[in-house]
N, C-alpha and C positions, 0 to 999 in steps of 0.2 A: 799271295791270296789264291787260293784254289778256286777254280771256277766249276760250278755245279753244271756239268754238261746236260744233265737230264732237264734241269730247270731251263737252260739257254734253249734247248730242242723244243720243249713244251711253249716256250714263249714266242719262238720263231715260228711254230706251228700256228699259233692263235693269230699272230700278226698277218702272216702269208695267206692264211685262209680267208681273211677279210680283206687284204690287200695285198694281191699276188704280186705287184709291181714294187712292193717294198725294197728298198735298197740295204745291204749290209750293213750300212751306218744305222738305219732305222731299226733294223734288227738288234744291231749292238746296244742302241740306246734302250729299246723296249726291254731288253735283258738286263740293263742297269750296268753293262761293262763296256770297255773301249772298243772301237773298231779292231785296232790291233790284237787285242785279247780274242775277240772273235775270229779273227784271221789265223792267230796260232791254232785255235782248235779247229777251223774249217777253211781250207786254203782258198775258197771262193764260194759263190752261191752254188754251183753244181755240187760241191762237196757236201754243203749244209744241207741241200735238198736229198743227197743220197744217204747222208746220216739219219735225216727224218725218216725216209722209207725204210731203213735198216732198224731203226727204233721202233718204228710203227709196227712193222711186221713182227718184231720179237715181242712187243707188248701184246699184240692180238693172238700171237700163238699161246702165250702165256695164259691169256683170258680164255681160249678155248680149252686148253688143258684144265685149268680150275673148273670150268663151267661142266665137266664130265659130260659131253655131249651124248653119249652112249647110255647114259643111266636115265632110268624113269621114262616118263613120256615125252615125246618131242616138245610138248608145250612147256613142260617143266624145264626142259633143257634149254629152250629158247629164252625163258625167264633168267635162268642162271647164267647165260652168255650174256646178256644185257647187263646185268648186275655186275659181272667179271670186267666187261669190256668199258664200262662206264669212266673208271680213270683215265682210260686211253682214248677217250671220245674226241677230245681235241685233235689228237695225232690222226684219227681215223677220218675226221672232217677235212683235214688238210690234204690227206692222201687221196681220199674219196674225190675231191673237187678237183685236185693237180694231177691225177694220175696220167694224163698226157705228157707231162714232164719225165716220165719213168718210161713209158711204152716204147718208143722208138720201134726197132725191128724185133725186139723180143720182150716178153713180159717177165719180171722177176719171178722166179720158181715159188717163192714164198707165197705170191698172191694166189697161184695156181693151187697150192697146198690148201690155203685158207679157204678159197672159193669151193675146193673139193669137199672140204669137211663140213663146212656150212650147207651147201647144197645136199650133201648125204643125210644131214639132220632134217632138212625139209622133206626129202624123199622118203625117210624113215616115218615122218608124221603123215606123210601121204599113204604110204602103204599100211600104215595103223588105222587109217580112216579118220586122224585127226584134222588133217589139212585137205583144202580143196585140191582137186586134181587138174582143174582148168588153169592153174597157175604154175608155172614151170619151177622146179626148184632153183633154177638160175636166176629167174625173175625175183623169187622171194629172197634170194641171197642179196640181189642189188636193192631191192627195198629195204631189207634190214641195214645195209650201208647207208643208204639215203637217210633213213629215220635216224639213225645214230648220228650222222653229221647234223641233220636239222635239229636235234635235240641238244648238241653241243653248242650250235650257233645261239639256239634261243636261251639256253642258260647263260653262256658267256655274255649275251647282250642284255641281260636281266628281264627278258619277256617272260620267262616262265620260272619256277623255283627250282633249284637244283634237286630238291626232293622228290619232284614230280618226274624226273628224266626216266627212270625205268618204267613207271607206270604208263606214261604216255606213249612210249615207244612199244611196249609188250601189248598193250591194249589195242593200239590201232594195228600193229602188224597181225596179231593173232586174231582180232576181231574181223580183219579182212580176209585172212586166211583159213579161217575155221570152215569146214564143211557145213553146209545147212542140211538139215533133214528135209527129205523130199516131201511135200505136202499131198 
């Protein structure tokens, strides 16, 4: 029987996001496979976490590409980005909350690329007068990650409808980031 690696990774991310101390046995059980099968895919917890990071980065980079961040208004690009990243929101939630597992002495270059592209989007919005200039692009990027993670948890736990994911994130982020007209 072939193991659906992506399913295992998404299941592991969902479990580890809520229970960071879950064992490999618990990950295997949640994924519906034996511990031996999980171990054949991932030599240990560190290998699983590294695979989650690589998969999450690849999903995020694909979402950024699909969102066409350089096209149209920055606000519209943020909307497209949230829509495109939604399928990977569970991975983003895991990676956002467990980033200390990866940091060590150096950060994966993939995170630097993602941060740079998203920060550039917010900077473009500031330059165009769409977004407040008192909030740094780095802060807006972190806020976006945090909202995506919170949205993923809320949907997973049944506290909000999956259909509301995009609207809740975009409206809160852009409503808070939008430049107000001077009175």
